[in-house]
C-alpha positions in Angstrom: -51.0 -8.3 44.1 -48.9 -11.7 45.5 -48.7 -10.9 49.6 -46.0 -12.8 51.9 -48.9 -14.6 53.6 -50.5 -16.6 51.0 -47.4 -18.6 49.0 -46.5 -19.6 52.8 -49.5 -21.1 53.9 -49.8 -22.8 50.3 -46.4 -24.0 50.6 -46.8 -25.6 54.0 -50.6 -26.8 53.4 -51.4 -27.3 49.4 -48.1 -28.3 48.1 -46.6 -30.0 50.8 -42.9 -29.9 49.4 -39.5 -29.1 50.6 -38.5 -28.5 47.0 -41.6 -25.9 46.7 -40.3 -24.3 50.0 -36.8 -23.9 48.4 -38.0 -22.7 45.1 -40.4 -20.3 46.7 -37.2 -18.8 49.0 -35.0 -19.0 45.8 -37.6 -16.7 43.9 -38.2 -14.3 46.9 -34.5 -13.8 46.5 -34.0 -13.6 42.8 -36.4 -14.1 40.0 -36.5 -13.2 36.5 -37.9 -9.9 35.3 -41.5 -9.1 34.7 -44.0 -10.3 33.6 -43.6 -12.8 36.6 -45.6 -11.2 39.4 -42.8 -11.6 42.2 -39.9 -9.9 40.4 -40.6 -6.6 41.9 -40.5 -8.0 45.2 -37.0 -9.8 45.1 -34.0 -9.0 47.2 -31.4 -9.0 44.3 -33.2 -7.0 41.8 -33.9 -4.3 44.4 -30.7 -4.4 46.2 -29.6 -6.1 49.1 -29.8 -4.4 52.8 -26.9 -2.2 53.6 -25.7 -1.1 57.1 -22.8 0.7 58.4 -20.6 -1.2 60.4 -17.5 -0.5 62.9 -14.5 -1.7 61.3 -10.3 -1.5 62.6 -7.9 -1.9 59.9 -4.3 -1.1 58.9 -4.5 1.5 55.9 -2.3 3.2 53.4 -4.1 6.8 53.9 -6.0 8.2 56.7 -9.5 7.2 57.0 -12.2 7.6 60.3 -10.4 7.6 63.7 -6.4 7.2 64.0 -5.4 4.5 66.6 -1.8 5.8 67.3 -1.4 3.3 70.3 -2.3 0.4 68.2 -0.1 1.4 65.0 3.0 1.8 67.3 2.0 -1.7 68.9 2.1 -3.4 65.5 5.0 -1.0 64.1 2.7 -0.1 60.9 4.5 3.1 60.5 7.3 1.1 59.0 5.6 -0.3 56.2 3.9 3.6 55.6 0.5 2.3 57.2 -1.9 3.6 60.2 -4.4 1.8 62.2 -7.7 3.3 61.8 -11.3 2.9 63.1 -13.9 3.5 60.6 -17.5 2.9 59.6 -18.4 1.0 56.4 -21.1 0.5 54.4 -21.4 -3.2 54.0 -24.0 -6.0 53.2 -23.2 -8.0 56.3 -26.3 -7.5 58.4 -28.3 -9.9 60.3 -31.2 -10.0 57.5 -28.5 -11.0 54.9 -26.8 -13.2 57.3 -30.0 -15.3 57.5 -30.4 -15.4 53.8 -26.9 -16.7 53.1 -27.6 -19.3 55.8 -30.9 -20.5 54.5 -29.5 -20.6 51.0 -26.9 -22.7 52.0 -28.8 -25.0 53.8 -31.5 -25.5 51.3 -28.8 -26.4 48.7 -27.6 -29.1 51.0 -31.1 -30.6 51.9 -31.4 -34.3 51.1 -34.7 -33.6 49.4 -33.8 -31.0 46.7 -32.9 -31.7 43.1 -29.6 -31.1 41.9 -30.7 -28.6 39.4 -32.3 -26.2 42.3 -29.7 -27.3 44.6 -27.1 -25.9 42.3 -29.2 -22.7 41.4 -29.2 -21.9 45.3 -25.6 -22.7 45.9 -24.9 -20.1 42.8 -26.7 -17.7 44.4 -25.0 -17.8 47.7 -21.9 -16.5 45.7 -23.7 -12.8 45.8 -23.5 -12.9 49.4 -19.5 -13.6 49.5 -18.9 -10.8 52.0 -21.4 -11.9 54.3 -20.7 -13.7 57.6 -21.6 -17.5 57.5 -24.0 -18.6 60.5 -25.7 -21.7 61.2 -29.3 -21.8 60.0 -31.4 -22.2 63.3 -34.5 -20.9 64.6 -32.6 -18.8 66.8 -31.4 -16.3 64.0 -35.0 -15.0 64.0 -35.0 -13.8 67.8 -33.1 -10.5 67.0 -34.5 -10.1 63.4 -36.0 -6.7 63.1 -38.3 -5.9 59.9 -39.2 -2.4 59.5 -39.8 0.1 56.8 -36.2 0.4 55.3 -35.9 -3.4 55.1 -39.8 -4.2 54.4 -38.8 -5.8 51.1 -37.1 -8.7 53.3 -40.4 -9.7 54.5 -41.6 -12.5 52.4 -38.0 -13.8 52.3 -38.2 -14.0 56.0 -41.1 -15.6 56.4 -40.1 -18.3 54.0 -36.7 -18.4 55.7 -38.8 -19.1 59.0 -40.8 -21.7 57.7 -37.9 -23.4 56.4 -36.0 -23.2 59.9 -39.5 -24.8 61.6 -39.4 -27.5 59.0 -35.5 -28.5 58.8 -33.4 -30.9 61.0 -29.6 -31.5 60.6 -28.8 -34.9 59.7 -26.4 -37.0 61.5 -22.7 -35.5 61.2 -24.6 -31.9 60.3 -23.5 -31.8 56.7 -27.0 -31.7 55.2 -30.7 -31.1 56.0 -33.9 -33.0 55.9 -37.5 -31.5 56.3 -39.9 -32.5 58.9 -43.4 -32.9 57.9 -45.8 -30.8 60.2 -48.8 -31.4 57.9 -49.7 -34.4 60.6 -49.6 -31.6 63.6 -53.1 -30.1 63.7 -52.4 -28.0 66.5 -49.0 -26.3 64.9 -51.1 -26.2 61.6 -54.0 -24.2 63.2 -51.6 -21.7 64.2 -50.5 -21.3 60.6 -53.8 -21.3 59.4 -55.1 -18.8 61.7 -52.2 -16.3 61.2 -53.1 -17.0 57.4 -56.7 -16.0 57.8 -55.9 -12.6 60.0 -53.1 -11.5 57.9 -55.5 -12.0 54.6 -58.2 -9.5 55.9 -55.6 -7.0 57.4 -54.6 -6.8 53.7 -57.2 -7.4 51.4 -60.3 -5.5 52.3 -60.9 -2.1 54.2 -64.4 -2.8 55.6 -63.4 -4.5 58.8 -60.5 -4.2 61.2 -59.0 -7.5 61.9 -57.6 -8.5 65.3 -57.2 -11.0 68.1 -59.4 -10.2 70.8 -59.7 -11.2 74.6 -63.7 -11.7 75.8 -64.8 -11.2 79.4 -66.9 -14.0 81.2 -70.0 -13.0 81.9 -69.7 -14.0 85.4 -70.0 -13.2 89.0 -67.8 -14.6 92.2 -65.1 -13.3 94.2 -61.5 -12.6 92.7 -60.1 -16.0 93.9 -62.4 -17.9 92.0 -62.8 -15.9 88.9 -58.9 -15.8 88.1 -59.6 -20.1 87.7 -61.5 -19.2 84.4 -59.7 -20.1 81.3 -59.0 -17.2 79.0 -61.2 -16.8 75.9 -59.2 -15.1 73.1 -60.4 -15.2 69.3 -58.7 -16.1 66.6 -59.8 -13.3 64.2 -62.3 -10.8 65.5 -63.7 -8.4 62.4 -65.1 -5.2 63.3 -67.0 -2.3 61.4 -69.5 0.0 62.7 -72.7 -2.0 61.6 -71.4 -5.7 62.1 -68.8 -7.7 64.4 -67.8 -11.3 63.0 -65.7 -13.4 65.2 -63.7 -16.3 63.0 -62.5 -19.2 64.7 -59.7 -20.9 62.1 -59.5 -24.8 62.3 -57.1 -26.8 60.5 -58.3 -30.5 60.8 -58.2 -33.4 58.5 -62.2 -33.7 58.5 -64.4 -30.6 58.7 -67.3 -32.7 59.5 -67.4 -35.9 61.5 -69.3 -39.1 61.7 -70.0 -41.4 64.6 -70.1 -44.5 62.5 -69.6 -45.7 58.8 -72.7 -44.2 56.6 -73.6 -41.7 59.4 -75.0 -38.3 59.1 -72.0 -36.0 59.4 -72.1 -33.6 62.2 -70.3 -30.4 62.9 -67.8 -30.8 65.5 -69.4 -30.0 68.9 -66.4 -28.8 70.9 -65.8 -26.4 68.0 -69.7 -25.1 67.8 -69.5 -24.7 71.9 -66.5 -22.5 71.6 -67.8 -19.9 69.0 -71.1 -19.8 71.0 -69.3 -19.5 73.9 -67.4 -16.5 72.2 -70.8 -14.7 71.2 -73.0 -15.2 74.2 -70.3 -13.5 76.3 -70.1 -10.7 74.0 -73.5 -9.7 74.3 -73.0 -7.5 77.4 -71.3 -5.3 74.9 -73.2 -2.4 73.3 -73.7 -2.0 69.6 -73.3 -4.9 67.1 -71.8 -7.0 69.5 -74.9 -7.9 70.7 -75.7 -9.8 67.5 -72.3 -10.9 66.6 -71.9 -13.6 64.2 -69.5 -16.6 64.2 -67.8 -18.3 61.5 -65.9 -21.5 62.0 -63.6 -21.8 59.0 -61.7 -24.7 57.8 -59.2 -25.4 55.2 -60.5 -27.8 52.4 -57.8 -30.3 51.4 -59.9 -32.4 49.0 -61.9 -29.7 47.3 -65.0 -30.7 48.7 -66.9 -27.3 49.9 -69.0 -26.9 53.0 -71.6 -23.9 53.2 -73.6 -24.4 56.2 -75.6 -21.0 57.5 -77.8 -21.1 60.6 -78.7 -19.2 63.6 -77.6 -20.8 67.1 -78.6 -19.3 70.3 -79.9 -16.3 68.4 -76.5 -15.6 66.3 -75.8 -16.3 62.8 -73.5 -19.3 63.0 -71.8 -20.5 59.7 -69.3 -23.5 59.1 -67.4 -22.8 56.0 -64.3 -24.1 54.0 -61.8 -22.6 51.8 -60.3 -24.7 48.9 -56.4 -23.9 49.2 -55.7 -26.3 46.3 -57.1 -23.9 43.5 -55.5 -20.9 42.3 -54.7 -17.9 44.3 -57.4 -15.7 42.7 -59.8 -18.5 43.8 -59.1 -18.3 47.3 -59.1 -14.5 47.4 -62.7 -14.6 46.0 -64.0 -17.4 48.4 -62.5 -15.7 51.6 -63.9 -12.3 50.5 -67.4 -14.0 49.8 -67.4 -15.2 53.4 -67.7 -11.6 54.5 -70.1 -11.2 51.8 -67.7 -8.7 50.0 -66.9 -8.5 46.1 -63.4 -9.6 44.8 -61.7 -6.8 43.3 
């Protein structure tokens, strides 16, 4: 199954192309029928979200609540009409406004080729009765995705990615993309969310959550409050085992101090994962022997598989190759937990 978190990360990290973001968004909204795997998730094939919206209009017949005062003011009775207030089922919803805004913005992006731009512009026509809004990140603040509109999940996440990457050109008539791939802090967040959501969806042996770890420290409260927060990227838990994963996005997994020198694990990363493991020992059960994993994306396809015991805890340094097909990414991430890919 194709899940929303996988193509989004592959778009940003592997394919590195505005055209790919635009095409992925187009396919999430509308794609050819099966056997294409994405087709069952597309919005136009499953139907756009509809909600009841309050309207006031002059009508030839009764509908909803009569507004007599308004009808007298506008003298609508002369024309045989009456002002009514009523609720109408419409596709003019917040989610559809975002979709339409994204379609228009991507169709005018300077990096998009003419053919794809035309496809996006043509799809915009399907949203003709949806109100036009400006495509900005602020649109997502009030967005709510639940069971009723869960099919919007993929499209909304791609929309959000596009909004993060796009900047309006001078004059506001078109957009261009910002390259965030050089921003290691930002991409670390993307990678962390990708891995955590993968393990939540693709296996049932472990729970996968963010957790806060208390320092094994003593002192008065005034002093202890200056200790930094310890928060894991991903803590995987089963009855028998606890695994802490620190997801890192760095151009180099291992570092060398000089040309031709022995590659080394980045010391700050190793100290961080060891701090997590040491301070978890106070807890009962599998936390006392928790395992740590430093997980990096491998852009060049060169695998790193280091397995050792540090400070009494199994500690691994591992890379996942995101340039390979999705089934292979899926298999590698499950193998990291020593699980079999279905």
